[in-house]
N, C-alpha and C positions, 0 to 999 in steps of 0.2 A: 687734347689727347685724346687718341682713338675717334678722331672726328667729332668730338661732341663738345661742346661748351660745357663748363661749370654748372650753369644754370639748369641745363638740358640734363646733364646726369642726375642733378639733386632732383630734379623732378622726376627722371624715371625711377630711380631708387626710392623714392617716397610711394610709389604704386600709383600715380596720379596719371595714367594713361588714357587718353580719350581716344586715338585712333590706332588702336591695337589691331594688327591683322590676324587673321584665322590660321594657323599653322596648320601644315599639313601631317595628318595622324598616319600612325603605322599600327593597324591592327595587328593580331595574333598569327593570322592566316590571309594568303593573298584573297580566299573569296570573302573573309569577312571584310577586306581592305575596301573592296568595291561599294559592300552593302553599307561600310561604316561612313564612306565619302558622301554618298547619297542620302543618309540620314542627316548628315552635318549640312549637308546644302539644304535640306528641306526645313529642319526643325532647329538648326543650331541658334537662330536668334531668340527661341523659345527656351534652350536649355534642356529640351525634352527629348525623350527616346521612347521607342513605342516597346511595348510588351507584349509577349504572346497570353491567348487563353481568354481574352476578355472581348467584350462586344465592341461594336464600331463606337458607340458614343464613349466608351470606356477607355478608350485605346493609348490617349496622350497623357501619360504620366510622368513625373521628372522623375530622372534615373539619379539614384544617391551614391555617393563617393564611398565606397568601402574601406580603399586604400589608398596611397601616395606613397610611391617608391622613385628613388634616385639611383640610377645606373650609370656606369663609366666614368664615374667622378673619382678620380685617382689623385688630382692635387689638394682638394678640399674634402672634409669630411659631410656627411649629412647635417650634422648639426649645423655648420656654416652656411652651407648650401638652403635649408629650410628657411632662413630668415627672410631670403627673397620669395619665397613660394607662400601665395596666399590660400592656394587650392589646398584645402584639409579635410579629412575624414572625420568623421565622429569619434572622439574622445574615448577610449577603453581603460576601463577601470584596473588600475595597477598592470597595466600592459596586457590582461589576460585576452586574447582573442574574442571577439565577439562579446565581452560585456561591456556594451555601451550603455554604462548605466545613466549617465546624463542625458542621453537621447530617449531612454523609457521614460525618464519624468518628464521629459518634455510632451512625449506623446501622449502619457498618462493625463496631464493637466489637459491636453488639447483633445482629448476626448471629450471632457466636459462631464463626467460622471460624480465627479468628487464635489461639485458646486462652484459657483463663480468664483469665491475669494479664493480657495485653495487650488483649484485649476490653474488661476493666476498665478500663485505663488509657485507653484510645481514647474509651470513653463518660466518663470523668472529664473529661477535655479536651475532647471535642466539645459540642454542645448538641441537647438531646431535640428532637422535633419540636414545634412552635408550635401546637398544637392549640386550636381553638375552644372557649372557655369563656363560656357564657351569663351566668354570674354575674358573672365578672369584667368583660365587656362591661358589665354595668349598673351595676356599681360604677365604672367610666369614666366613665360617663354622667352619673353623680351628683357625681363629682368635679369635672367640667367644668364642671355647670352650677354648682355651688357656687363655683367657682373665679369664674368670671364674675360671680355675682351680689356676691360681696366686693370683686368689681373695678369695682364701679358698673355693671354690667347688670342690673338687675332684672327684665329680661324676656327674658332669654336665654333659648335653648333648644337642647339639642343632641339630635340623633338618629343613630342608628347604620343606617346602609345595606349591605346584604349584595349582592355581587356575587359569582357563581359563574365562574370561570376556567375550571375543566375538572373533571369530578367528583373530589372529594375536595380541592380547592383552591378558596378562598375569599379575596375581597379584602373588608375591613372599612371602611368610610368613617366619620368622624364628622362630620356635616354640622352645623355649628354656625350658628343664626340669633342673631346677636348682639343686637339691636334697639337702641334709642337709648340712650348713656351719661349719669349723671346726673354733676353736677360741684358742687363745693363754692364756695359764691358767699362767705361772710364767715368769719373764722375769728377766735375771742376767745380769748384765755389770760388766764385768771381765777384770781385767787388769787395772782398773781407781782406786783402793783403795788408791794409792798416792797421789789423788786429794785432797785439803782442801774440809771441810763439804761445805763450802759456795760454793765452786767450782761444787761439787758434787749435790747441791740442786738447782744451776741453769741450771745445766746439765738436770736434770729431768723435771724442769718445762718447758723447752723449748722443749722438747721431741717430735716426730711426733707420738707417740703412747700413748694410754689411760692406766695409772696405778696409782696405790699408793702405798707405802712402805708395805711391812710385817712387818717390826718392825723399829721404828722411830730411832733406832741406828745403822740400817743396810740401807743405804738410796739408794745401788745400788742393791738391792734385791726387785724385784717388783711384784705385784700381778695385772693383767690385768684386765682391768675394762671394759667388752664387748668389747672387743679387737678382731674383725675377723681377722683371718690370711690373710695377704697380702704382697705378694712378691714388689710390687709397693712401699707399706707403709714401708717395711722394706730397700728397697733401699733408700726411703727418709732419715730414720731415720741413715743409714751410712753416708750419707751426711752431715748431721746435726752434728753427731759426729765429723766427719773429722774438721769441720768448726770451732767448738766448740775447738778442740784441737790446732788447729794452731794457734787460738787467744789467747791461753794458753800458748803458746810458746813451744809445740811440732810441730816443724817444718819439722821433717823427716815423719811425718804419711802419709800415701799414703793409696790407696783402699785396697790394698791386706795387710793393717795393721789391718784391723778390719774383722772380720768373723763370720758369722751366724750359729749356732749348733742349729739344730731343733731335738726336743726329742720328740717322739710320748709319750704321758701320757695316753690319752684315745682316743677311736675312733673319738672323736668329738674335741680332743684340743690338743694342743702342750706345751712342755715349749722351752724356746727359752733361748740359751747363747748367747750374744754378747761379744766376746771376742777381745780386744784392745791390739794391741802391741804398745806402744806410742813411745818408745825409750826416749832418753834426752831431758829434757827440756833446751831451749837455750834462751840466751841472743842476744840482738843484737849487733854487732860488729862495728869496723871501716866503716864508710861510704866511698866509693871510687867514685867520681862523675865525670863522663868524658862530658865535653860539646863540641860540634863541632858546628863552626859557619860559616855563608858566607862570610865572608870579604874574599875578595882576598888578601890580605897584610898577609905574612906569621906572624904568631903570635901564641907563645906559652907560658904557665905561668901557675903555678904550686901553689896553697895556701894549706896549712896545719892548719887548725883550730883546736884548743884544746876546746872539748866542756865540761862543766861540768858534774861531777858525778852526776846522780840521787840519790834519798834518800836510795834505798836499795842496791847500788852496790859500791863496793870498791875503782874502779878505773875509771878515766875519760877515753874518746875516742876521737878519731879524726876523723876529715872529711878533706878527701884529695879531693881538686877540681882541675881537670886539664882542660885547656881552650885553645881550638886549634881554630884559625881565629874567635876569639869571645874576644874583648878586652873589652866590654862595660858591661856585665852582673857581678852584684856583688854577691860576695858568700855569703854574708849575708842575702840576698833575697832568696837564695835556702835554708837556713838553717831554715828562716822563714816560706818558704812553706811546707816543708818537716814535720815539726812538731813530728820529730823523732830522736833519738839520741841515741849512743852506751851505752849500759848497762841496757837499758830496756828491759823487756822480749817481745820476739818475738810476733808479733801480726800478722797475715794477713789481718785484716779488717783494721789495720791502715796502712799499705804499700799500700792497695788498695786506702785508702783516699787519701793519699801523691802523689800518681799516678795522681789521679782525679785533686786534687786543681793544679798540675803543667801541666796537659793538658788544663784545665779551662783558664789559663791565655792569651792562645791563641799566647803565644810567641814560642811553641816547637813544631816541626811538627813530631817528635819522643820522647818516652818515654819508657824506660824498667828498670824495676827492675831483678835482678838476684841475689839469695844466691851465695855466694862465699864457697861451701861447703870444696873444699879441702884446704881453709885456716885456717878453726875453730881452735880458740885458748881456752885454758884454764887458767886464770890467776890464779896466785897464792892467795889462801885463798878465791876464789869465786868456788863452787861446780859446777854452770852450765856454759858448756862451751857457747863461744861468736861466733856467726854466722856474718861474715862480708856482707855487701851488696854492690853490685855493682849497679850503677846508671848510665845509658848512656841516653844522653839528645842530642837532635838537635835542633837549632833554626833556625827559618826561617829569610828571608832576612829584614834588617830593614825598608827600604822606600819602600813604593808600592803605585802606582797610577792607578786609576781604573777610566772608564769612562761607565756610564749604561744609557740606556733611560728606561723608566717607563710609566705605565698606570693609571691613577688616577681615583676616583670619589669624588668629593670634597662634605662636609656636614660641617653644622656648623651655627652659629648664624648670620654670615656675608656672606652666600650663600644664592642666591634668590633663587634656584630651586635646586631638589634633582637631575634631571637627568642631572646633568652637567658631562661630562666625558672630560677628556683631556689626553693630553701627555706631557712628560717633558723628559729633559736629565739633568744628572748631571755629577759632577766630583769631585772625593775624593782622597785626598791623606792622607795615613796612615804613622805613625813613631812608630814601635814596638819599646821597651825597651826605650823609650826616655830619662830616668832619670838613668837607670841600673837597675830597679826593676819591669821591665816588663810592664811599663807603657805604653797605646797605646794613642797617639796623634791622633787627626782626625779632617782634616779640609774638608769641604763639602759644595758645592754651586750647587744650583740646579735652574732652570727655568722651569716654565710650562705655558701651555695656556689651554684653557679649552672652551667648548661650549655647547650649547644647541638649537636643533632643533626649540624648541617652540619660544624662545627669538631671537635667531638669532647665525649666524655662530660661532663667538667667544663673549663670553660672561665675562671671565676673565682672568688674567694673574699675575704671582707671580713669584717673584725672593728672594731665601732665602739663607742665610750664616749661617752656623752653625760650631761651633768648640768646641771638648770636649776632655776630658782627662780622661782615664779610669785608675784607680788604682787596682790590683787583689786582694786588702786588704783595711781594715778598717783603714783610714789614722789616724794621730794623731790629738786630743786626744781620738778617739776612738776605738783605737787598743785593748784596753783592753777587748772590748764587746766581740771579737772573742773567748776568753779563758775564761769568765765569763759565757757565755750562750752556751758555747761549740756548735759553729757555725757549719755547714756543710761547708758554704762558705763564702766568705763576699768581698762586693766591693765597691768602691767610685766613684761616676761619677759627674764630673764637667763640665757645658757646659754654651756655651754663643750663643745665636741666636738672627737673626735681619733679617727681611723681609720685603717688600713692596710689594702692591698688589693693582688691580684694578679689583672693581665688578661693572660691567655696568649694571648687573640689578637692582642695588639698586642705581644707579649713585653716589657710593661711592669709594673712593680710600682710601688706608691705606700708608701714606707716610713714616710711619716706627713703626715697631714692635719689641720690643727688649725684651729679656729674659734671664735671668740668675738663673741657677740652682745648689743646693748644695745637692747631695742625695745618701744615704746608704743603698746600697741592702744587706739585713742579709738573708742568707738562712739558714733555721732551717733543714730542710730535704730536700731530693730530689726534694719532691713536694710543701713543705710550705715554702713562704719567706714574709720576712717583708720590705717594701719599705718606708724609711724615706726621705721625702724632708723637710730639716733643712732651706733652703732658696730657694724660687721660687718667685722671682719677676719680674714682666712683666710691661712694658711701651707701652701705646697705643696711636698714633697720628694719627686719623682719619679726611678725609677732603672729601670735597663733589665735584662732577663732574656738568657740565653743565646740566642741565634737574632733577635735585635733587627736586627739588618743584613738577614738572609733576609725576615722577617717586615714589617717596617717600612721600612727604607732602600731595599732593592732593588724592593720591590713596591708599596709605598702612596706614596712618595716620587718613583718613577720617572715618572709623568706630569708632576710640577714640574720646569719647565726652568728658570726663574728662580733664580738662585742666592740671591738674597735672600729670596724666598719658601721655599725650601728651609730656610734657615738659621732663618727665624722660627719655620717648622711645627717643626724640630727642637728649639728652645727650649721651644715649648710643650709636648712632651712629657717633654722630658729636664731643663731647668733648675729648679732650685728658685724657688718665686715666690713674691710677697705682694701682696694686693690689701688696700685697705681702702675702704668703700664708705658713702655716705650715701644713703638710699633712702627715698622717699615712696610710698607705695601707698594709693589711694581704688578701696574695692572695697564694689560692690552686689550683694547676693546673697539671693535668697530662692527657695531649690529643697531639694529631697532629692538629697543628693550621692553618694547609691547609685542611686537610681531616674533621676533626672533626667527625669521625665517631664512636667512642669509648671516653671515659673518661670523664673528668669535669674539671670546673673553677669555682672556689668560689672564691668572692673578697669583701671586706668589707673597706670602705674609710672613714677616718673621717678627716676633713680639717677646719683650721681655718683660716680667710681671713682678710688683710688691718689691723692687730691688730698692726704691728709695724708704718704703716702711721698713725693711730690713735695717739700713743704715741707720735710721732713725732710733731703733730698737737697740741696736748692740753700742751706739756710740752717743747717743744723745740723753735718751729717756733713762736709760737702765745700762749703763757704760760698764763693761766685762760681763755684761748676762744677757742672755737670749729668752725673750719672753714669750714670743712669737705675738703677743699681742701690741697695740699702742692704746695710749689713754684717749678715752671719747670724753664727749659732752652729756651733760644728764639727759639730754634726748635720747641716747643711745643706752640708758641703764636698762639691764635685762637681769632677771631673777638669778639665772644661769652664769651669767656672763660678768657681772659686775657693771662697771662702767669702763670697758675695753672693747677694743676692735680687733678681730681676727684678720690674719694676713698670712697669704701662702706664697712665697716666691717661687717662680717657675719660669721657662724657657719654652716657646712654641713655635714650629711651623707648621704652616698649610699651604697646600697648593690645589689650586682651583681652575679647572681646564674646560672650557666648553665650547663645542663648534657646531654650526648650522649650515650645512649642504642643500640647497635646492636641487634635486634629480629631476624636475619637470616642473611645467608653470605652478603645479598645484601639489608638487609632492615635496617634503624636506626631512631631510635624515638628520638627527640631532643626537648628540654624544657627549658624556660629561665624565670626568675623571676627577676623583678628589682623593687628596691622599692627605694624613696630620700627623704630627708627632708633638709629642709633649713630655716635658720632664720637669719634676720639681727638683727646688734647689734648696741649700741648707738643711734644717732639718726636718723639713715637711716631706710627707710621703705621698702625698696626693695634691694636686693643683685645684684651684678655686673650681667649684662646680658650675660656673658659668663659662669655664674656659677650656671645659673637658670637651672630647668629641663624643656624637649619641649617632645611633643608627636605627633607620626605621621610620616610616611615615611617609605623607604624601610627597614631599620631596626628597625623598629618600630609597631606601629599599621600600618599595609599595607593598610588598607581600606581609610585610609586620605593620603594627600600629604604632605610634609615634612614640620613639626610644624603646620601641619592644623588642630588639635586636641585642645580643651579645651581652656583657664581652664575651667574645669567643664562644663556646658551646654551653655556656652557663645559662641557666633559666630562673630566675628569680620569683617563681610564682609556679602554682600546682596546675595552671592554666597553660596553654601554649601564647597567651596573649600578655603575660606579665611582662611590666615594663622595666626597662634596666638604669635605676638610679645610680648606679655607682659610674656609668658613662665608662670613657677609656682615655687612654692617652695615646693610642695609636689608631688609626683609620684608612681604610681603602675600600673606595666605593667606584664603580664603572656602572653606567646606565647609558643605553640606546633605545632611540625612538623613532619610528616612523609614523611622519604624519599626512595624511592626504585629506584635500578638501572635498567632500563627497557633495555638498549641496552648497551653492552661492547666494547669498541674499533672502535667505528665507527667515522670517522675523525680523528682517534688517540684520542677520549674522550669517557669518559663512562657520558651516557646519563641517568640523573636521575630524577625521577619524585618526585613531592612533593603535599601533601595535608596539609593545615597549617590552624590554627587560631589565632586570637591576641586578647586580653583583656585588657583594661586599660585606664588611661587618666591622667593629670597632674592638681592641683589646686592650688589655692592662698592659701596662709599664713594668719594669723590672722591680722597682721601689715600691709599688702598690701593692697593700697588704690583703688583697683580695684573692680568691681561690686561684690555683694552678691552673683550671680548666680555661680560665678567662685571660690568661697571658699569652702575649705572642711568642710565637716559638718557629723558627724558619722550617723545621721540619716538618710542620701539621699545618701552617696558617692557611693552605690552599685547600686543606680538606674542611675548614672552618668557615670558608666563604658562603655564606647566603644568597641563594638565588630566586629570583621571583619573576613573573612575567604576565603581562595581560593586554587589555583592550580597554581604549579611552574615548571620549568625546570630548571635543571642545566647541564651544560656541562663541565665536569671535566676532565682536563688535568693534566698532571703530575706536572705541575708548577702553572696552571691556573686554576681558576674556573668562570665561567660566567654563571649568573642567569638572569631568567627572570620570574617574579612573577604577576599574575593576581588576583586581591583582590576585594571583593564585600564588602560593608556594609551590617552588620546583625542587626546592632541596633546602631543609632545615638542620643546622648544624647542631642545634639543640638536642636532636632526637637521633641518636646514632643507630646505625643497621638498618634506616628506612629507605626504601626504595625512592624515585623521584614521585613528585607529587604525593607527599605523606598524606594531605588531607584529600585528595582526589579533587574533583571539582564540585564538593559539598561546601566548603567554607571560605569562598572568597573576601577579600577583604575590597570594601569599597571607601574610596577617597573623593571628597569635595573640595575642590579648592579655587583660588581666583588667581589668574595668569597661568602661563604654561609652568610645567612641573621644574624646567630647566632653561 
């Protein structure tokens, strides 16, 4: 097509052109034309141009490209064409003309004034001058011309125009003369007549070409609809045909099985025939599965399983499973995870899904599927041949012990400060294939300490023990969901955890907090997952330390005047509590969780809590009465509560939307929207403190300290940084952040600057006994939205991102009547954290 072979086209498009010819330049004026031609002839091989006002020994200096432009391109955008242009100018910071930040860094380092090591670091992070290269421009011209020819513009011409901005500075303009496009007129799919009408219709609906049938009875004969001739689109259509035929059972199809025949019909149009040689349609034959394990003892066994025939096949098939040094893996588990069986039509998509499911179990280090072409058989009575399949698997060692250290930043209702950073050590034991079905048992113990320079060197310590069992499938009685919902993948996770902690900032201790969870992870597609917590029970037993009255009662509770609220807050932090939750989360995510430079994550969560505790209270422990507590164990005995566990029924709905859009190779626009609503049930007027919404902090509204905002326009301290201990039942937050990479690989990290703004607040619900100024009202909530903004810096290594944000309050709802920037620029809020803000 277009007179070039496929290999030559790929060769040209990759930019590896060895014999490019020099194009004819078109300068800005006729006089400059002859001068420029003479200069190109004399010094083109050197990529240099003369500059004026210099001695004869200094006259030959290279010209730097200041700007590269595209003109005359009506069919394609500049963004599309620049993919084929290698000639570039030096980047400008945020697109500001003349602000070539990276060039300045390089030149500062190249000057050598700052010493060898620092100069080399600046040069590595900067960008060398973008000097003019005649060979590179010639290659760009050929690539652009070839691209237009491949996209249906056979008469397209591309020329380079040079404009001198000042001595040593050059603008290059690629002037494109597109010419008239050519179109496809008739499209015929030959060799596919043996497909059923339903298969033909499905194939046409998924086509990469725009067309409609000429005759409703002849689905494979099509009339193109404004379809311009495009070799790249034809290659995409060939790939589409191959995948469709593979999934329809035609396993022998290759690229050479599909040919495109172009027939000129008129000067501006072609007729296209896509000739396909499909070969026979195959059914899947017997499965030959070989498993190699890590066991040191010699072990070899073989199972031959007779698999029942499927509905439209005549004979059953077999799965022959050979295990070497692997005595624990069950054959039935392999058949369950494969979800394929002999006799069904060959489908490449089903084989890919089977391989993905095996790899996702985490048990196998090597998975390979290979058709056995030489063993193809044809059973008596079946027209289609059967293609056996060889599956090779290697399992990883069963036992693994891992010791690791980590950094952490604590936040949450029991954290007294957000700038609490710490470190810890953890030991993890893993047992792969615990029960023979690729179950992974994990036992992890960790200990950590954290500190804050404002409060003291060490402010908290914590020890945690977690045991979990992960099934790579939905266990009974939920196994039918995999077939009924046609799930992409499914997992079941059982976990138990226990921790004990000390929080010196609040003079509190957690003598024990236990959690038991039963979760189903149902993956509908590669990006869409449902998380169902059928059981999530937590028990908490807090206690007080010496100095609790001075640190909490006298200081924290002093602004709370209502005695009911004071009593509830005291219960939150000192009374043993129980909560059981039923939770459903729908999550759509497609992003790199560390870099967060493109993609999205959308999450919707509905939760109902303490309903089981309510039923046990009303109908089991105290029939006909409502205590609001459940009997506990002697371990939970407290002076204030006796041997009772406090519970509070509620419902909760939360939405979290985040998106990351790359604006440039080094620029990312990120935004986040969070909204939440919660409501107590029964006789409770508040929800558990750890299920309330809070606002303010390094990952929230950054102009305020941790939980220092709201509810509404209420302030709980004499100073402007008082913490909101009540939280809220309604939340609304919106954040935006523009990230720009400024330095590359300095101290082995990318230095990323950020400009951000945050808007939001939390409010009390209608049943909360708090002050009216903190309640949500439709006629005033928009005036109670806090607003902050500022600048930030991120140091991004391959394994860690450290951030520093400097935020200013732009609007403070707690200070009515004030103008914007109530504190001016004198009281910024400084946040230090690990990872991106969102």
